[in-house]
N, C-alpha and C positions, 0 to 999 in steps of 0.2 A: 389480517392486520390492515391497522390504517399508517400509510406513510406520514414520519413527520417533515414540515416544510423546512425547505433546508434554507437556512440561514449565508452567513459571511462567512466564506471560505476560512480558515485556517490551515497552521501546517502549511506539508510539502505539497507542490503545486506538481499538475502535470510530470512536464519534464523532468524536474529533480525525480520524481519515485519510475517513472521509466528508463530515465538513467540508471538510477543505484538498483532497477531488479535485470536492468538487461544482463549484466554478463552470467547471470541465473537461469535468464530465461534463455538465451542461448545457446550455452553448457545444456539446457533441458529438449531444447527441438535440436541440440548434434547430438542426439542421445537415442532420442525417438526414431530419430533418420537413419542410424544407424542399425540399429533394429528393425525398424521398416526393412531393410534395404537385409537383410537376413533373412526377415522372413521368406521376399520376392527368391528364394536362393531356390525356396519348394515349386515356383514357378519358370522354374530356368533362365532366370532372371544374372545376370550380374549380380560380382558382392561389390559393392562401395568401400572404396576406401576409406579408412576412416579421417583422413585428412579433406576426403572430397565431403564426408560429413558433417567438419568442421567447420568448410565455410557455407554447405551448407544450411547451416547451426546458424550461421553469423548473417545469412542474407532473412531464413524466417525467423528467425527471435524479434527482430525490431517490431513488426506485427502483433505477435505472439507476446512481447512485452508489454506493449503497448495500452490494448486489451485489458490485460491482466493489472497495468496500473491503473486502468481507467475505473478496472470494478473497483478496486481497496480505496480511489479517490470516492466513487461515492458510498460504499463502505461508512470512510472517515468522515462524509458530509453527513451521512444518517445519524450517524454516534454523536455528531457535535451537536444536530438539530433535537435529538431525544436530548442530553446534557440540557444544552440551550432551554428547552423546555420545562426539565424537568427542574435547575433554579428558582 
C-alpha cells in the first residue's frame, strides 16, 4: 500500500489530543499496573494498593497517552491526505 503524501494539518494538534485522551490513558495504565501487581503475588511480591496504582497510572499515563495521540494524529493526517487526493 502506498502512503498518501501528508498535506497541511487540520483538526486537533498533538497537545490537544494528548490532553483530551489523558484521563483514559491514565486510567488504563492504573488498571494495568494494579492487575500486573496482582499477578506478581504468584511470585511472592507484595500486593500494590489501589492508591499506589492510581499514582503510578498517572505517571505512566503521560508517555502512553502521548504515543497513542501521536498514532491517532498520524491516522488523521493520512485520512486527510487521501481525502485531498480523492478531490
